[in-house]
Backbone as CSV, one residue per row, in Angstrom:
resi,resn,N_x,N_y,N_z,CA_x,CA_y,CA_z,C_x,C_y,C_z
1,MET,10.340,-30.404,-9.006,11.211,-29.328,-9.429,11.763,-28.602,-8.234
2,ALA,13.067,-28.339,-8.263,13.712,-27.561,-7.188,14.184,-26.250,-7.766
3,LYS,13.552,-25.166,-7.341,13.928,-23.838,-7.826,15.028,-23.299,-6.949
4,ILE,16.161,-23.040,-7.611,17.345,-22.536,-6.861,17.220,-21.021,-6.659
5,GLY,16.778,-20.380,-7.662,16.676,-18.921,-7.573,16.287,-18.322,-8.948
6,SER,16.457,-17.037,-9.099,16.117,-16.395,-10.361,16.764,-15.015,-10.491
7,PHE,16.904,-14.611,-11.719,17.327,-13.224,-12.018,16.415,-12.703,-13.133
8,GLY,15.404,-11.965,-12.755,14.416,-11.557,-13.735,13.640,-12.774,-14.277
9,ASP,13.625,-12.901,-15.622,12.962,-14.017,-16.282,13.825,-15.278,-16.367
10,ILE,15.044,-15.157,-15.933,15.958,-16.335,-15.944,15.780,-17.083,-14.647
11,VAL,15.231,-18.266,-14.742,14.960,-19.095,-13.547,15.924,-20.231,-13.442
12,PHE,16.622,-20.310,-12.315,17.591,-21.354,-12.060,16.878,-22.491,-11.341
13,GLU,16.905,-23.673,-11.963,16.158,-24.788,-11.392,16.780,-26.167,-11.798
14,THR,16.428,-27.163,-11.055,16.894,-28.509,-11.379,15.712,-29.453,-11.208
15,SER,15.476,-30.297,-12.187,14.427,-31.303,-12.124,14.866,-32.475,-13.010
16,THR,13.983,-33.481,-13.123,14.309,-34.650,-13.959,14.248,-34.308,-15.442
17,LYS,13.526,-33.224,-15.796,13.425,-32.853,-17.204,14.216,-31.633,-17.592
18,LYS,14.599,-30.848,-16.589,15.229,-29.540,-16.887,16.274,-29.195,-15.863
19,LYS,17.343,-28.645,-16.331,18.412,-28.214,-15.414,19.074,-26.956,-15.925
20,LEU,18.906,-25.874,-15.161,19.546,-24.604,-15.480,20.107,-24.029,-14.178
21,THR,21.408,-23.994,-14.091,22.010,-23.482,-12.833,23.286,-22.755,-13.191
22,PHE,24.048,-22.370,-12.216,25.282,-21.607,-12.448,26.354,-22.090,-11.478
23,ASN,27.539,-21.684,-11.776,28.636,-21.976,-10.846,29.565,-20.753,-10.839
24,GLU,30.602,-20.840,-9.984,31.572,-19.746,-9.857,30.902,-18.390,-9.568
25,PHE,29.939,-18.468,-8.597,29.272,-17.234,-8.154,30.259,-16.423,-7.363
26,GLU,30.553,-15.194,-7.829,31.508,-14.342,-7.114,30.933,-12.961,-6.929
27,ARG,30.890,-12.522,-5.672,30.361,-11.222,-5.368,31.429,-10.366,-4.726
28,SER,31.573,-9.137,-5.175,32.561,-8.208,-4.632,31.966,-6.850,-4.372
29,GLY,32.545,-6.119,-3.451,32.050,-4.760,-3.153,33.185,-3.963,-2.518
30,SER,32.934,-2.648,-2.499,33.938,-1.757,-1.910,33.265,-0.592,-1.242
31,ALA,34.018,0.111,-0.389,33.517,1.276,0.270,34.072,2.536,-0.419
32,ARG,33.395,3.643,-0.309,33.900,4.897,-0.925,34.550,5.783,0.125
33,TRP,35.813,6.149,-0.152,36.596,7.009,0.743,37.169,8.184,-0.044
34,ASN,37.224,9.343,0.564,37.877,10.519,-0.026,39.073,10.896,0.835
35,ASP,40.201,11.078,0.204,41.404,11.498,0.925,41.630,13.010,0.792
36,HIS,41.701,13.694,1.909,41.914,15.152,1.935,43.399,15.429,2.274
37,GLU,44.040,16.164,1.369,45.463,16.451,1.526,45.663,17.431,2.721
38,ILE,46.687,17.148,3.546,47.101,18.029,4.645,48.631,18.272,4.495
39,ILE,48.992,19.498,4.398,50.385,19.830,4.185,51.247,19.316,5.362
40,GLY,52.305,18.573,5.042,53.228,18.076,6.033,52.732,16.884,6.806
41,GLN,51.514,16.401,6.514,50.981,15.224,7.196,50.362,14.267,6.216
42,LYS,50.032,13.086,6.723,49.335,12.152,5.881,47.944,12.642,5.565
43,PRO,47.366,12.264,4.409,45.988,12.701,4.092,44.973,12.201,5.110
44,LYS,43.935,12.986,5.227,42.825,12.627,6.157,41.722,11.924,5.313
45,SER,41.468,10.683,5.667,40.477,9.919,4.948,39.069,10.163,5.503
46,GLU,38.105,10.307,4.598,36.703,10.515,4.978,35.816,9.493,4.313
47,PHE,35.047,8.785,5.070,34.148,7.784,4.548,32.941,8.448,3.874
48,SER,32.733,8.148,2.598,31.627,8.735,1.820,30.407,7.856,1.784
49,GLY,30.572,6.533,1.980,29.458,5.625,1.953,29.828,4.315,1.259
50,PRO,28.881,3.390,1.239,29.177,2.093,0.544,29.157,2.279,-0.971
51,GLY,29.928,1.441,-1.596,29.950,1.406,-3.080,28.962,0.389,-3.632
52,LEU,28.888,0.289,-4.929,27.983,-0.659,-5.571,28.681,-2.038,-5.693
53,ASP,27.927,-3.071,-5.249,28.459,-4.434,-5.362,28.447,-4.937,-6.789
54,GLU,29.269,-5.936,-7.074,29.299,-6.549,-8.406,29.254,-8.069,-8.217
55,ILE,28.649,-8.734,-9.198,28.528,-10.204,-9.175,29.023,-10.753,-10.526
56,ASN,29.781,-11.833,-10.462,30.174,-12.546,-11.674,29.739,-14.011,-11.521
57,ILE,28.973,-14.504,-12.507,28.520,-15.897,-12.494,28.730,-16.529,-13.873
58,THR,28.942,-17.807,-13.880,29.076,-18.569,-15.129,27.898,-19.539,-15.202
59,ILE,27.217,-19.491,-16.362,26.010,-20.311,-16.566,26.257,-21.275,-17.707
60,LEU,25.962,-22.528,-17.547,26.111,-23.543,-18.597,24.755,-23.875,-19.117
61,LEU,24.568,-23.604,-20.432,23.293,-23.878,-21.069,23.446,-25.124,-21.988
62,ARG,22.715,-26.167,-21.678,22.865,-27.417,-22.443,21.486,-27.933,-22.897
63,ALA,21.336,-28.149,-24.180,20.039,-28.606,-24.752,19.669,-29.963,-24.198
64,GLU,20.621,-30.798,-23.933,20.354,-32.160,-23.466,19.771,-32.121,-22.037
65,LEU,19.892,-30.998,-21.369,19.322,-30.860,-20.020,17.945,-30.128,-20.035
66,GLY,17.333,-30.099,-21.247,16.004,-29.517,-21.346,16.010,-28.017,-21.473
67,ILE,17.131,-27.437,-21.811,17.279,-25.965,-21.950,17.406,-25.603,-23.413
68,ASN,16.805,-24.522,-23.842,16.989,-23.956,-25.159,18.030,-22.854,-25.035
69,PRO,19.289,-23.155,-25.356,20.341,-22.134,-25.158,20.076,-20.825,-25.877
70,LYS,19.602,-20.916,-27.147,19.347,-19.660,-27.898,18.296,-18.807,-27.194
71,LYS,17.223,-19.432,-26.728,16.150,-18.701,-26.059,16.651,-18.012,-24.803
72,GLN,17.460,-18.696,-24.026,18.012,-18.096,-22.804,18.995,-16.961,-23.115
73,LEU,19.802,-17.151,-24.171,20.736,-16.101,-24.551,20.002,-14.853,-25.028
74,ASP,18.903,-15.069,-25.784,18.133,-13.934,-26.237,17.578,-13.111,-25.040
75,LYS,17.134,-13.833,-24.015,16.650,-13.131,-22.788,17.732,-12.290,-22.186
76,MET,18.899,-12.855,-22.050,20.016,-12.154,-21.397,20.437,-10.942,-22.223
77,ARG,20.512,-11.120,-23.542,20.926,-9.975,-24.416,19.888,-8.844,-24.309
78,SER,18.629,-9.242,-24.288,17.549,-8.236,-24.201,17.653,-7.444,-22.897
79,MET,17.931,-8.146,-21.780,18.077,-7.458,-20.520,19.272,-6.533,-20.525
80,LYS,20.369,-6.976,-21.159,21.576,-6.128,-21.251,21.358,-4.898,-22.080
81,ASP,20.756,-5.110,-23.263,20.561,-3.998,-24.225,19.537,-2.972,-23.731
82,LYS,18.589,-3.424,-22.950,17.530,-2.503,-22.452,17.873,-1.931,-21.087
83,GLY,18.938,-2.382,-20.475,19.309,-1.863,-19.148,18.303,-2.277,-18.128
84,THR,17.762,-3.494,-18.270,16.714,-3.977,-17.368,17.294,-4.250,-15.969
85,ALA,16.663,-3.691,-14.979,17.088,-3.935,-13.591,16.109,-4.874,-12.925
86,LYS,16.670,-5.984,-12.365,15.817,-7.020,-11.727,16.453,-7.460,-10.420
87,SER,15.625,-8.055,-9.590,16.076,-8.621,-8.323,16.777,-9.979,-8.574
88,PHE,17.803,-10.255,-7.815,18.485,-11.550,-7.885,18.085,-12.320,-6.646
89,VAL,17.436,-13.457,-6.862,16.886,-14.245,-5.752,17.624,-15.576,-5.629
90,LEU,17.976,-15.908,-4.421,18.567,-17.223,-4.104,17.858,-17.838,-2.939
91,GLY,17.410,-19.063,-3.061,16.736,-19.747,-1.970,15.474,-19.044,-1.507
92,GLY,14.799,-18.392,-2.464,13.550,-17.722,-2.118,13.684,-16.355,-1.505
93,LYS,14.946,-15.855,-1.402,15.179,-14.544,-0.781,16.125,-13.712,-1.622
94,ALA,15.782,-12.436,-1.832,16.646,-11.532,-2.612,17.966,-11.360,-1.882
95,ILE,19.049,-11.349,-2.669,20.375,-11.226,-2.052,20.729,-9.775,-1.705
96,SER,19.852,-8.859,-2.153,20.067,-7.449,-1.832,18.718,-6.738,-1.891
97,SER,18.641,-5.622,-1.146,17.388,-4.859,-1.208,17.306,-4.065,-2.487
98,ASN,18.419,-3.994,-3.234,18.461,-3.315,-4.529,18.376,-4.325,-5.676
99,TYR,18.241,-3.804,-6.900,18.175,-4.629,-8.086,19.602,-4.756,-8.663
100,TRP,19.666,-5.505,-9.814,20.943,-5.763,-10.490,20.747,-5.564,-11.985
101,VAL,21.819,-5.082,-12.686,21.780,-4.924,-14.106,22.970,-5.647,-14.720
102,ILE,22.815,-6.095,-15.980,23.922,-6.777,-16.675,24.864,-5.747,-17.233
103,GLN,26.073,-5.754,-16.738,27.129,-4.831,-17.209,27.825,-5.424,-18.436
104,GLN,28.025,-6.752,-18.386,28.746,-7.413,-19.472,28.220,-8.821,-19.646
105,LEU,28.139,-9.275,-20.888,27.683,-10.614,-21.230,28.659,-11.238,-22.197
106,VAL,29.280,-12.352,-21.771,30.265,-13.014,-22.661,29.679,-14.449,-22.926
107,GLU,29.491,-14.733,-24.255,28.960,-16.006,-24.704,30.048,-16.857,-25.324
108,SER,30.029,-18.111,-25.020,30.941,-19.067,-25.590,30.158,-20.313,-26.064
109,TYR,30.113,-20.536,-27.385,29.371,-21.687,-27.924,30.285,-22.915,-27.946
110,LYS,29.922,-23.887,-27.133,30.730,-25.071,-27.006,30.397,-26.158,-28.060
111,THR,29.083,-26.259,-28.328,28.618,-27.254,-29.283,27.515,-26.668,-30.161
112,VAL,27.688,-26.852,-31.475,26.717,-26.380,-32.448,26.477,-27.510,-33.414
113,ASP,25.195,-27.831,-33.743,24.921,-28.976,-34.641,25.058,-28.544,-36.090
114,ASN,24.849,-29.487,-37.023,25.065,-29.223,-38.458,24.036,-28.273,-39.066
115,ARG,23.047,-27.855,-38.264,22.046,-26.894,-38.733,22.261,-25.524,-38.093
116,GLY,23.283,-25.395,-37.336,23.595,-24.101,-36.720,22.910,-23.908,-35.380
117,ASN,22.268,-24.937,-34.852,21.607,-24.825,-33.572,22.627,-24.927,-32.425
118,ILE,22.518,-24.031,-31.458,23.408,-24.071,-30.301,22.956,-25.160,-29.341
119,LEU,23.816,-26.109,-29.134,23.488,-27.231,-28.219,24.044,-26.997,-26.826
120,THR,25.250,-26.424,-26.767,25.867,-26.144,-25.483,26.536,-24.778,-25.535
121,SER,26.268,-23.978,-24.516,26.848,-22.638,-24.455,27.217,-22.316,-23.033
122,GLU,28.336,-21.650,-22.881,28.769,-21.180,-21.549,28.676,-19.648,-21.535
123,VAL,28.003,-19.098,-20.553,27.785,-17.679,-20.451,28.404,-17.124,-19.166
124,THR,29.093,-16.000,-19.307,29.605,-15.307,-18.139,28.864,-13.980,-18.007
125,LEU,28.184,-13.790,-16.877,27.443,-12.584,-16.653,28.150,-11.709,-15.596
126,SER,28.314,-10.435,-15.922,28.836,-9.490,-14.949,27.694,-8.569,-14.544
127,LEU,27.296,-8.625,-13.293,26.173,-7.830,-12.829,26.622,-6.718,-11.876
128,LYS,25.901,-5.628,-11.906,26.222,-4.518,-11.018,24.976,-4.095,-10.268
129,GLU,25.140,-3.760,-8.983,24.013,-3.387,-8.150,23.395,-2.079,-8.657
130,TYR,22.046,-2.062,-8.648,21.328,-0.893,-9.107,20.426,-0.420,-7.953
131,VAL,20.677,0.777,-7.463,19.970,1.310,-6.310,18.540,1.693,-6.666
132,ILE,17.587,1.223,-5.908,16.179,1.533,-6.121,15.842,2.746,-5.290
133,ASN,15.163,3.635,-5.937,14.661,4.833,-5.172,13.342,4.436,-4.499
134,LYS,13.451,4.178,-3.197,12.263,3.739,-2.440,11.405,4.930,-2.087
135,LYS,10.125,4.757,-2.322,9.199,5.853,-1.971,8.875,5.804,-0.496
136,LYS,9.058,6.942,0.105,8.746,7.008,1.520,7.215,7.183,1.698
137,ALA,6.721,6.461,2.637,5.292,6.566,2.942,5.003,7.922,3.500
138,PRO,3.984,8.606,2.987,3.655,9.956,3.502,3.283,9.878,5.001
139,LYS,3.820,10.891,5.726,3.519,10.949,7.152,2.074,11.323,7.341
140,LYS,1.454,10.632,8.231,0.057,10.884,8.535,-0.015,12.114,9.462
141,LYS,-0.815,13.054,9.049,-1.002,14.260,9.876,-1.878,13.903,11.051
142,PRO,-1.462,14.344,12.244,-2.295,14.078,13.401,-3.626,14.736,13.304
143,LYS,-4.643,14.019,13.696,-5.951,14.547,13.578,-6.149,15.670,14.648
144,LYS,-6.733,16.774,14.188,-6.944,17.875,15.083,-8.147,17.562,15.992
145,LYS,-7.912,17.853,17.245,-8.970,17.616,18.207,-10.089,18.649,18.001
146,SER,-11.252,18.174,17.981,-12.406,19.055,17.806,-12.489,20.077,18.965
147,THR,-12.596,21.341,18.588,-12.663,22.375,19.590,-14.092,22.595,20.083
148,THR,-15.032,22.020,19.283,-16.429,22.203,19.696,-16.801,21.224,20.800
149,THR,-17.382,21.721,21.816,-17.774,20.857,22.925,-19.075,20.212,22.596
150,SER,-19.254,19.012,23.065,-20.473,18.283,22.775,-21.667,18.977,23.455
151,LYS,-22.731,19.036,22.688,-23.911,19.727,23.205,-24.513,18.931,24.369
152,LYS,-24.923,19.703,25.355,-25.534,19.060,26.495,-26.918,18.532,26.094
153,LYS,-27.225,17.398,26.620,-28.539,16.792,26.308,-29.616,17.702,26.876
154,LYS,-30.613,17.972,25.980,-31.681,18.868,26.369,-32.590,18.194,27.433
155,LYS,-32.899,18.937,28.487,-33.725,18.379,29.560,-35.159,18.326,29.093
156,THR,-35.867,17.261,29.443,-37.262,17.097,29.073,-38.172,17.390,30.250
157,LEU,-39.360,17.947,29.916,-40.306,18.254,30.925,-41.215,17.031,31.252
158,GLY,-41.478,16.278,30.233,-42.342,15.109,30.366,-42.785,14.566,29.003
159,VAL,-43.825,13.760,28.997,-44.350,13.155,27.810,-45.866,13.337,27.783
160,ILE,-46.404,13.674,26.620,-47.837,13.768,26.480,-48.340,12.617,25.586
161,THR,-49.568,12.144,25.832,-50.190,11.155,24.993,-51.481,11.747,24.436
162,ILE,-51.567,11.732,23.115,-52.762,12.319,22.473,-53.964,11.425,22.722
163,LYS,-55.075,12.049,23.066,-56.305,11.248,23.438,-57.475,11.573,22.476
164,VAL,-57.248,12.414,21.478,-58.325,12.684,20.494,-57.834,12.192,19.131
165,LYS,-58.658,12.361,18.101,-58.332,11.827,16.787,-57.067,12.481,16.209
166,SER,-56.906,13.803,16.293,-55.678,14.476,15.824,-55.609,15.884,16.422
167,VAL,-54.379,16.380,16.504,-54.097,17.737,17.005,-53.053,18.393,16.117
168,HIS,-53.231,19.690,15.871,-52.252,20.420,15.047,-50.912,20.588,15.770
169,ILE,-49.844,20.465,15.018,-48.498,20.821,15.491,-48.123,22.079,14.743
170,ARG,-47.841,23.161,15.474,-47.574,24.440,14.846,-46.134,24.946,15.008
171,SER,-45.829,26.012,14.245,-44.449,26.536,14.270,-44.230,27.490,15.409
172,GLY,-45.269,27.761,16.228,-45.114,28.685,17.394,-46.200,28.426,18.409
173,PRO,-46.070,29.013,19.567,-47.054,28.796,20.662,-48.307,29.629,20.474
174,GLY,-49.158,29.267,19.489,-50.397,30.003,19.275,-51.057,29.522,17.997
175,THR,-52.373,29.771,17.907,-53.131,29.299,16.712,-52.819,30.135,15.480
176,LYS,-52.168,31.281,15.654,-51.831,32.108,14.498,-50.602,31.567,13.726
177,TYR,-49.896,30.650,14.364,-48.689,30.115,13.713,-49.014,28.994,12.726
178,LYS,-48.106,28.818,11.800,-48.327,27.877,10.690,-48.419,26.410,11.170
179,VAL,-49.304,25.638,10.552,-49.463,24.214,10.897,-48.357,23.424,10.206
180,LEU,-47.536,22.753,10.982,-46.459,21.942,10.459,-46.801,20.470,10.244
181,GLY,-47.820,20.038,10.995,-48.233,18.657,10.875,-49.256,18.287,11.888
182,TYR,-49.419,16.995,12.154,-50.451,16.537,13.078,-49.913,15.481,14.048
183,ALA,-50.492,15.427,15.224,-50.244,14.348,16.161,-51.558,13.565,16.282
184,PHE,-51.486,12.268,16.227,-52.695,11.450,16.180,-52.894,10.684,17.500
185,ASN,-54.117,10.164,17.598,-54.556,9.428,18.809,-53.512,8.400,19.255
186,LYS,-53.175,8.432,20.535,-52.218,7.515,21.188,-50.751,7.781,20.867
187,ASN,-50.505,8.791,20.023,-49.102,9.236,19.827,-48.515,9.784,21.119
188,LYS,-47.254,9.393,21.373,-46.542,9.889,22.572,-45.455,10.870,22.114
189,LEU,-45.507,12.062,22.650,-44.570,13.133,22.260,-43.815,13.670,23.443
190,THR,-42.524,13.871,23.268,-41.656,14.416,24.331,-41.836,15.921,24.405
191,VAL,-42.003,16.382,25.608,-42.235,17.815,25.864,-40.985,18.388,26.573
192,TYR,-40.498,19.562,26.061,-39.318,20.145,26.639,-39.614,21.354,27.525
193,SER,-40.694,22.028,27.233,-41.093,23.168,28.060,-42.569,23.518,27.794
194,LYS,-43.095,24.440,28.642,-44.480,24.859,28.513,-44.502,26.388,28.571
195,LYS,-45.223,26.988,27.599,-45.274,28.428,27.545,-46.627,28.868,27.021
196,ASN,-47.297,29.727,27.827,-48.580,30.328,27.432,-49.589,29.272,26.953
197,GLY,-49.679,28.151,27.667,-50.637,27.148,27.331,-50.245,26.258,26.139
198,TRP,-48.925,26.288,25.813,-48.454,25.440,24.669,-47.219,24.670,25.123
199,TYR,-47.149,23.444,24.616,-45.961,22.601,24.884,-44.948,22.779,23.734
200,SER,-43.675,22.881,24.147,-42.631,22.893,23.105,-42.129,21.456,22.874
201,LEU,-42.182,21.025,21.599,-41.738,19.657,21.222,-40.304,19.656,20.682
202,GLY,-39.674,20.824,20.707,-38.319,20.947,20.181,-38.309,21.182,18.664
203,LYS,-37.200,21.735,18.169,-37.012,21.991,16.746,-38.102,22.897,16.183
204,GLY,-38.528,23.877,17.002,-39.504,24.850,16.555,-40.912,24.308,16.360
205,ARG,-41.253,23.278,17.097,-42.605,22.693,16.981,-43.368,22.843,18.315
206,TYR,-44.650,23.162,18.189,-45.474,23.417,19.397,-46.813,22.711,19.241
207,ILE,-47.397,22.341,20.381,-48.709,21.708,20.395,-49.468,22.249,21.625
208,THR,-50.787,22.344,21.509,-51.574,22.921,22.611,-51.433,22.071,23.862
209,ALA,-51.427,22.764,25.024,-51.324,22.070,26.299,-52.658,21.845,26.950
210,ASN,-53.717,22.062,26.176,-55.104,21.874,26.667,-55.280,20.401,27.038
211,SER,-55.684,20.146,28.297,-55.860,18.767,28.754,-56.954,18.031,28.073
212,ALA,-57.799,18.724,27.260,-58.891,18.077,26.556,-58.313,17.266,25.378
213,TYR,-57.092,17.595,24.958,-56.484,16.935,23.800,-55.401,15.929,24.151
214,SER,-54.832,16.043,25.324,-53.733,15.102,25.678,-53.586,14.974,27.142
215,THR,-52.940,13.886,27.598,-52.616,13.702,28.997,-51.109,13.901,29.137
216,PHE,-50.704,14.533,30.269,-49.302,14.852,30.480,-48.755,13.982,31.599
217,LYS,-47.534,13.451,31.375,-46.848,12.671,32.419,-45.464,13.287,32.589
218,LYS,-45.161,13.726,33.803,-43.922,14.411,34.111,-42.743,13.425,34.112
219,GLY,-41.584,13.973,33.699,-40.371,13.174,33.773,-40.009,12.535,32.444
């Protein structure tokens, strides 16, 4: 199958079993100008913008070529009556960035059988360009640079290694402070400072600096 193009649900194609195509493709367009009158002189013309293009095509629908003329005509009438706007594609590429609508549909029945079935019909379509309102992508707001400066890495005093079964970790430098948890044998803890015989472990945690409970390594 060779697909020539399409207009909405109407597919133009040629194959050994089916043939639906068109001829007399005619496209026209105009520009929009406004003439401003000037006394004693010729009018001043002002360009307003491009106009809407129009297309006229003739389609031959033949049952002997694998086409159901009535079915195709029903599609076209439905598009016309509903004001359906569709892209017109030729050779795999849209002929315009805008869509097209059927302005006029003229049907001519060339052959009808004894049961009233349409065997051959010639259709003239008059299409008009339909401008699509393209949505603009929202502009991305530039990310605000963080005004907060990165915190300086806290300097460490050294590392202690617990050498007894367990030692209390308290909320302050003294036995009167609340017990927050325990450090167990062979645990290694980072020390940030030493005050009144207690090591600060950071985040409000303290442990005794008594050498009977741990060994201290500087750095």
